[in-house]
C-alpha positions in Angstrom: 328.4 63.5 37.1 328.4 68.0 36.2 328.0 68.8 40.3 328.9 67.9 44.2 329.1 69.1 47.4 330.2 68.7 50.8 328.9 69.6 53.8 331.2 68.9 57.1 329.6 70.5 60.4 331.9 72.1 63.1 329.5 72.4 66.2 327.4 76.3 65.0 329.6 76.3 61.6 330.0 74.0 59.0 332.4 73.8 56.1 331.0 73.6 52.9 331.7 73.3 49.5 330.0 73.2 45.8 332.2 71.6 43.3 330.8 72.0 39.4 332.2 71.1 36.3 333.0 74.2 34.0 330.9 74.2 30.5 328.7 71.6 31.9 324.9 72.2 30.0 322.4 72.9 33.2 325.3 73.6 35.8 324.4 76.9 36.7 320.8 75.2 38.1 322.5 72.6 39.8 325.1 74.5 41.6 322.1 76.4 43.1 320.5 73.7 44.0 323.0 72.3 45.8 323.5 75.3 47.9 319.6 75.1 48.5 320.3 71.7 49.5 323.8 73.0 51.8 321.0 75.7 53.1 318.5 73.3 54.3 321.0 70.8 55.9 322.8 73.7 57.8 319.3 75.0 59.1 317.9 71.0 60.3 321.7 70.6 62.1 321.4 74.0 64.2 323.9 75.6 61.9 324.7 78.7 62.1 327.1 79.4 59.1 329.0 77.9 56.4 332.4 78.5 55.5 333.4 78.5 51.6 337.3 77.5 51.8 338.8 78.8 48.1 342.1 78.4 46.4 343.7 80.9 43.6 342.5 80.2 40.5 338.7 79.3 42.3 337.3 82.5 40.6 334.2 81.4 39.5 333.1 79.6 43.2 334.0 82.8 44.9 332.1 84.8 42.5 329.1 82.4 43.4 329.0 82.6 47.2 329.3 86.3 47.4 326.1 86.6 45.3 324.6 84.3 47.8 325.5 86.8 50.4 329.5 85.3 51.1 331.8 87.8 53.3 335.3 87.3 53.6 335.7 85.8 57.0 340.2 85.4 56.6 342.7 83.4 55.0 344.5 80.5 56.0 348.1 79.4 55.2 349.4 75.6 54.6 353.1 75.6 54.7 355.8 72.3 54.4 358.9 71.6 56.6 361.3 68.6 54.7 362.8 66.2 57.3 365.4 66.8 56.0 366.6 69.8 57.4 368.1 70.2 60.6 365.8 70.5 63.2 367.0 74.2 65.7 367.7 73.5 68.8 365.0 73.7 71.3 366.4 75.0 74.9 365.2 73.2 78.0 363.2 74.3 79.7 363.4 73.4 83.1 359.4 74.0 83.9 357.3 71.8 82.0 357.5 68.2 80.8 356.7 66.1 77.5 354.8 63.5 77.5 354.1 61.8 74.0 350.0 60.8 74.5 347.8 58.6 72.0 344.5 59.5 73.7 343.3 57.3 74.5 341.4 57.0 78.0 339.1 59.5 78.9 341.0 61.2 81.2 343.6 61.8 78.4 340.9 62.7 76.3 339.3 65.2 79.3 342.8 67.3 80.0 343.9 67.6 76.2 339.7 69.2 75.7 340.0 71.3 78.7 342.8 73.2 77.6 341.9 73.7 73.9 338.9 75.1 74.6 340.8 77.2 77.0 342.6 78.3 74.2 339.9 78.2 72.0 336.8 78.9 73.6 335.2 79.5 69.7 335.6 76.1 68.1 334.1 74.3 70.8 335.7 71.6 69.9 333.4 68.1 71.2 334.7 64.7 72.0 333.1 63.3 69.3 335.2 64.9 66.9 338.0 64.6 68.9 337.1 60.6 69.1 336.3 60.3 64.7 340.4 61.5 64.6 341.5 59.2 67.1 339.4 56.1 65.2 340.6 56.7 61.6 343.3 55.5 59.7 345.4 58.5 61.3 346.0 57.7 64.1 347.7 54.5 63.3 350.8 55.7 65.1 349.3 59.2 65.6 349.7 61.1 69.0 349.4 64.5 71.1 352.6 65.5 72.4 351.7 67.4 75.0 353.5 69.7 77.5 352.9 69.8 81.3 353.3 72.0 83.9 353.3 69.9 86.8 349.9 67.5 86.6 348.5 69.6 84.1 348.3 69.7 80.3 349.2 72.7 79.3 350.4 73.3 75.5 349.8 70.2 72.7 350.5 70.0 69.2 348.4 66.4 67.4 351.0 64.4 65.0 349.5 62.1 62.6 349.7 60.7 58.8 348.1 58.9 56.4 349.1 55.0 56.5 352.1 55.0 53.6 351.8 58.4 53.3 356.1 60.2 53.5 353.5 63.4 55.2 353.1 63.8 58.4 350.4 66.5 60.1 352.2 68.7 62.7 348.4 70.3 63.5 346.3 71.8 65.9 348.9 73.4 68.3 348.7 75.6 71.3 350.1 76.7 74.9 347.7 77.9 77.1 347.7 81.8 77.5 349.5 81.7 81.3 352.7 79.9 79.4 353.9 81.7 76.2 356.4 83.3 75.1 358.6 80.3 77.1 359.8 78.6 74.7 357.3 75.7 75.1 355.7 75.6 71.9 359.2 75.7 70.1 359.9 72.7 72.3 356.6 71.2 71.4 356.9 71.6 67.5 360.5 69.9 68.0 359.3 66.8 69.9 357.2 66.6 66.8 359.2 66.7 64.0 361.7 64.6 65.5 358.3 62.1 66.2 357.8 61.9 62.5 361.6 61.5 61.7 361.8 58.8 64.2 358.8 57.0 61.7 360.6 57.7 58.8 358.9 60.3 57.2 359.6 63.0 54.8 358.0 66.2 54.7 355.8 68.0 57.5 352.4 70.2 57.0 350.9 72.8 59.4 347.2 75.6 58.6 347.8 78.4 60.6 345.7 81.8 60.1 347.4 84.3 58.4 346.4 86.9 61.2 348.3 84.6 63.7 351.5 86.4 63.2 353.3 85.1 66.1 352.4 81.3 65.4 353.9 82.1 61.5 356.6 83.5 62.6 357.7 80.7 65.2 357.3 78.1 62.5 359.0 80.0 59.8 362.0 80.0 62.2 361.4 76.2 62.4 362.0 75.3 58.7 357.9 75.4 57.4 357.5 77.5 54.1 354.6 78.4 52.7 352.9 76.0 50.1 349.7 77.8 49.7 347.6 80.1 50.8 343.4 80.1 51.4 340.9 82.0 51.5 337.3 81.4 53.4 334.4 83.0 53.3 331.4 82.9 55.4 327.9 82.9 55.1 325.3 83.5 58.4 322.3 80.7 56.8 320.1 83.3 59.5 320.6 86.1 57.9 319.6 84.4 54.5 
């Protein structure tokens, strides 16, 4: 094999990639054909744009995507936190309660999706995408660490890991706009870290857009450190 492509649709966009073996005979033509396949898949699926994520050193791949009309969109920071580090104290939040949800009922799924869509309306995250995660091995002991104000879910962190792996994920962190600045995100994350420790994990991982300075500052206060930086390039397939 000298090349391959991946296509992961998410509503009106798809995460895509074309990987090639350096120096292979005829690889340029194969790379072009695989890219055309991605475009065809996108158009058939109603996808508006293709997003390509690149890490340092992938200059040739970046150049290829730029030649197809790809524009820089945003950066993603990957952060790790050793769980052997003490967890910083989190102030008591008398106006909130924290619940661990397995998201197995329609009511829990609906509450989670409603809150998440309010925070990230551009994602249009679907119940099918959520249930895909819930049915995967990652969710064997995964939980939604949810913050409640009364009976309303107003914040969340998803906590999960690959069975047998020492690395746990603390992802999809959000609080509703009207509840920000009150320490809820910090409380949810410290509870999430505790959950990973209780299950024997060694490190926590999360990803955040580099432009989200408030979230990045909180993660660093809690002991997360930057391990990798990647850039996302976007191609509008309907403009080509």
